[in-house]
C-alpha positions, 0 to 999 in steps of 0.5 A: 212682767217687771220684778219689784224690789222685794222680788229682786232681793229674793232673786239675789238671795237665791243666786247667792245660795246657789253660788255657795252650794256650787262653790261648796261642791267644787271644794269637796275633794274626792280621792282624785281626778277621773279621766275619760279617754278617747277610744284606744287611749290608756288611762294612767293614775298616780297617787303621790306621797303625803306632801303632794306637789311642790316638794321640788323633789320626789313628788314633783319628779313623779308628776313630771314623768306622768306629764312626759307620758301624756305628751309622748304616748298620748295616755290620759292621766290623773293624779291624787294627793292624799293628805295623810298616809291613812288615805293612801289605800282609799286613793289606790282603790278609787283609781282601780275601781274607776278602771284605770289601766295602770295605777302608780303608788309613789313611795315606800310608805304605800307598800302595805296599802298596795298589797291589799289593793292589788289583791282586791283588783287582780285585773288592774296593773299597778306600779310602786316606786321605791318599794317591792310588792310581790304580787302578779299585777305589780311592777316594783320600780326601785333605784340603786341610790347607794351608787348615786350617793357614792358619787356625791360623797366623793365630790363632798370629800374633794370639797370639804376643808374640815374633813367633816361632812353631814347627811340629814335623812327624813327617817331612819329607814333602810331606803335612806340608809342606802343613801347614807351608806353610799355617801360614806363609802364615796367620801371615805374612798375619795379621801383615801384616793387623795391621800387625806386622813380619814374624815367624819360623816355625821348623820341626823334624822329629822323624823319628817319629810315635810318640816323645812324648819326642822331641816334648817335647825339640824343643819345649824347643829351640824355646822356647829360640829364642823360640817362644811358639806351637808347632803339632804335626803329628806324631801321638803325637810331638805328644802330647809337643809339647803336654806340652812346651808346657805345661811351658814355659808357651807355646801349642800347637796340636793336629792332626787330632782336636780336642785342645783338652781335652788341656791346657786353657789350653795348647792354643790350638786344633786344626787339625781334619782330619775323617778320621772324616767322610771314612771315614764318608761313604765307607761311606755311599756303599758302602751307598747303591750309589754308591761311586766310585773316584778322588780325593775332596778335603775342605777348608774349604768342605765342613767337611773341615778347620778349627779348633776352638773349644769350652769348653776354649779359649774363654778363650784366643780373644777375640771379635775373634779368632773374628770374624777367623778366621770371616772368613778361613774364609768367604774360603777357602770362597768361593774369594776367598782361595787358599791354596797347597798347597806353595811354587811349584816344589815337587812332590808 
């Protein structure tokens, strides 16, 4: 039977309505992906910090570790990107309820949410990055950021002509205070080693990890105060710090991921924090049947933190600079050099 014009018009309308409905369904985001494994495969989910993928730093490193675990151990993976911290608990609950074998909470902001979720799901294994949650089913993956920050502080001392360097932090919290305190110790100690007078470390707090414009503004302020090397510990805000350093003609130091390639000639080095390694190794432990709750710390000695040297910043780092930093690395790794996490009297 041939359809008339009015019938064809009605059919087109129905098709368009159905397409709109299907599109609407496709655009509705649940708490995260669901992954169904083949028999014998483990399922691992990661709940990223607010800001999600694309920060070229913390979240991207966690995602890279998840992809490494998928390739190396055959785990079936999923990840969620909460739009606000108020959604963290719902995402963690979602993956636990879906029966994932291991659920990661990425970032210290999720600590209180994970405490509640872990208590509700005692048979689910969890891991949190950058915080300690004392629960029998939670592994806490933390880093000795102060050790890596000491190294980049020493390099800043070797490269600063003004004797004034800066740091931009996302928030004024104990975790980021460790970055600053390690940076100050390395800067001060290296100036003394070089026979230079004491220098100055200026610190600014952006109030956000997701505001590159603010990062650029603060870098401009620091430059006006004589800073010629600025260390960013501010997530996406730090991308603005690096861009601002480029505009001002000063050095920037990247964080977490190796950001040397972001602005060759501007990024002096990066304080690398191997979130990807910590996440991948927790997945390895799961697959090999030796996952353990408790605190697991990563520092210079085991490659958990360090500084980045590659083709992008090699022209900025002399052979003498490299030799000196390698010496400091060895001293930290052996325990001969103890780097304070926080100033005496400060509590976590």
